[in-house]
N, C-alpha and C positions, 0 to 999 in steps of 0.2 A: 578438327575431325572432319568437318564438312569439306574443307579444301583438300585434305588428305584423301578422302574417298573419291572426290572428283579427279584428283591427280592420279590415283591408282587405276581408275577406270580408263583414263587416257593412255597410260602406259601399257595396260594390258591389251587395249585395242590396237596399239601401235607396234608393239614388239611381240615376237614369238616366244615360246617357252625357253628355247635355248638362249636367246638374247637376254631374257629376264634373269636367268640363272647365272650367266657369266658376268654381265656388267649392268644390266638394267636396274637391279635392286639398289645400286649405289645412287641413282639419280635423286630419289627423295631425300637422301642424306645431304647431297650437295645443296639442294634448295633449302634444306633445313637450316643451313648456315646463315641464311638471311634473317632468321629469328634473332641473331645477335645484334642486329642493327638498332632496334628500339632500345635494347639494354645499354648499348654503347652511347646512344643519344642521351638517355636519362643520366648516365654516369657523368657525361661531360657537361651537360647543360642544366640539369634539374638541381634544385637546391632544397635540402632537407630542412624542415622547421618543426618546432614543437607544436603541441596542440594549442588552439586559440586560447588566450587568457592565461597561459602558463607562465610562471615566473621561476626564479632560481630555487626558492624554497620548495615549491611544488615539485620541481624536477628532482631536487635532492631527496624529498620524501618518497617519490615514486621509485627512485633508484635504490632506496633501502628496502623496498617491498620484494618479496620472493613470489613472483607471479606464478611460477610453476608449482610451488607448494600450495598456493591458494587454489589453483586450477584443479589439483588432485586432492583437495581437502575432502573430508567426509561429507561436508554440506553440499559439495558440488559433484560428487561421484554419481549420484542418481541421475542428474541431468546429463552427465557425460555418457553413461551407459545407454540412456534413452536415445541420445543423439547418434551414437555409433550404430545402434540397431536401425534407426530411421534412415540414416544415410546409406546403409548397406543395400537397401532395395533399389534405389535409382542407379547406384553404381553398377551393380551386377546386371540389372535389366538393360541399362543403356549399352553396356559393352556387349551384351548378348544380342541385342536387337540390331545395333548399327555397326558392330565390328565383326562379330562371329557369324551372324546369320547369313551374310553374303557368301561365306565359304560353305556354309551348310547347304545353301541353295544350289551352289555350283558343283561342289565336290562330294557331298554326302547323300544327296537324294537321288533317286532313280525313278523317272528321268530327271535330269538337272533342270532347274528353272532357267528358261532362256533370258539372256540379257540381265543376269543377276546383279552384276556390278553397276550397270546403268540404273537399275531400279534403286539399289542402295545409295548410289551417288546422288540421284535426284531427290530422294527422301531426306538424306542427310543434309543436302544443301538447304532444304526448307526447314530443317530442324530449328534454327534460331527463330524463325517466325512462329513455330509451335511453342517455343519457350516464351515469346512475347504474349502469345494467346493464353498460355497457362498462367502467367503473371497477371494478365488482365482478368481472367476468370477468378483468380484468388482474391484480387482486390474487389471485384464486383460482388463475389459471394460473401466475403468477409470472414467466415468461419473457416479458418485454415484446417483445423483438426477434422471437421466433418468432410472437407474436400479430400484430405489425405486418406481418410477411411474409405471414401467412395472409390478413389483410385486404387488403393491397395486391394480391396475386395474384387474389383474387376480385373486387375492384373493377376490375381491368384487363380481365378477360374479360366480366364481367356488365354493365358500364356501357353499352357500345354495343349489346349484345344486348337489354337491357331497354328502352333508348330506342326501339329498333325496335318492340317490342311496345306500348309506350305510344303510339306513333304510330298504332296501329290504332283508337284512340278508345274502347276498352272501359274503363269506370270501375273495375271490380274489378281488372283487370290493371294499370291505372295505379296504383291505391292499393297493390296488393301489390308492384309493382316499386319504388315510392318507399319503402315500408317496408323492403324487403330492402336497398336501398342505404343507408338510414338506419342499419340494424343494423350493416352493415359499417363505416360511418363511426364509429359509437359504439365498436366494438371497436378501431379504429385510434386514436381519440382517447384512449380509456381507457388504452391502453398508451403512447401517445406522450407525454402530459403528464408523468408521473413520469420517463420516460426522458430527455427533453431537460433536465429540471431537474438530473438527476444527471450530465449530460454535461459540465458546466462546474464549475470549482472555485468555492467559495463567494465568493472575493474578486471575481470578475467575473460571477457567475451572473446577477444581475438584469439587468445591462446587456446581456450576451450573448443571453439568452433573449428579452428585450424587442426587441432589434434584429432578430434572426432571425425571430421569430414575427410581428412587426408588418410587417416587410418582405414576407414571403411572403403574409400575409393581405391587405395593401394591393394588391399587384401581382396575384397569382394569384386571390385572392378577389374583389377589386374589378373586375377586367377579365373574369372568367370569363363573366358573363352576356352581355357584348357579344361576346366571342369565340365563345360557343356560338351566338348568333343569326347571326353572320356565317358560321359553318360550315354551319348549316342552309340559309341562303340560297345559299351557294356550292356545297354538295354535297348531303347528305341528312340525315335525322333521326339517323343513327348517328354522324355526324361529331363532335358534341360528346363522345360517349362515347369516341371514339378519342383526343381531347384529354386526357381523364382517364386513359386507358390510358398515354399517354406520361408523364404526371406520376407515375403509379404506378410505372413503370419507373425514373424518376429518383429517386423516394423510396426504392426498394429499393437503388439505387446509393448514396444517402446513408447508408443503414444499413450498407452494405458498407464504405464508406470511413471511417465514424465511428471515432474513437479509443475506447478502453475508457472506459466511464462510471465515476464514482466508486464506484458499487455493485459493479461488476465488479472494480475494483482492490482494493476492500476484501475481496471474496471471495478474491482471489488471495493476499492477505497475512494474512487473518484466521486461517487455520488455523496458520500459522507463529507468529503472535503468541500464539495460544492455547496452542500447544505449549511456547513459551518460558516462559509463566506457570506451566504445570504442572510443567515441569522445575525452575523456581526454587522452587516450593512443595515439591517432593519433596526437593531438596537441603537446604532449610532444615529439613525434618522429620528427615532423616537426621542432620544436624549436632546437632539437639536431642536425638535419641536417644543419640548417642555421648556427649554431655555428661551 
């Protein structure tokens, strides 16, 4: 998305509206064909292998398992629903902030925000660094749930407020607002990714996370620009922010109903196991001294 935003900015600055409409829109698709090269390299040169330590018996046993049935089992449905709600917020907010907002700044506000595509391209280019910062903050803080609650609460109130100020047409205010929302999204994502991975048992982890994450991204991320445009046409510039507010509330509901993650379960049992080991060592030492 960062490269796409930068590419779109260069094209819009180079071509006029007529050129874009007639043939310029094809240029990104031509360059998109380059994405097939890594896949071709992997197909020709990479070798697939089973998990470390696997043997034929284990592979046969895993082949007899119905992973889809286990992923949608009653015991796993609560974690799936929680993950869908939690992933909906960053999907919709990201596509609204970094995909739709630039068109809002240039086409929907009066006066338009000067250099809207340059602002969006610059902030999107630094998006990966924000993601690294969000991951570092999550590791440093340690409590992923509290960090997600903090991010969700601030996204809930700030999104409609900042969209209102972006609509004033000031480029500095627009860039600052977009950057602030990007930081909140980075904090949420940095805590969310390790949290959802630990929310499922290893036997169904890949299937469960893939289903919940991609379903939320496809529905809420894919339709959020169209929903935001319809809300602006029907109501005002703050309406898309209220849409994100609703998703932030649903995401916090997902956190509330989520079962304990594997990390939390380990913390609950880790001290007991550690105490048992110490007790065993102490009893062995006493027996040795008596002999």
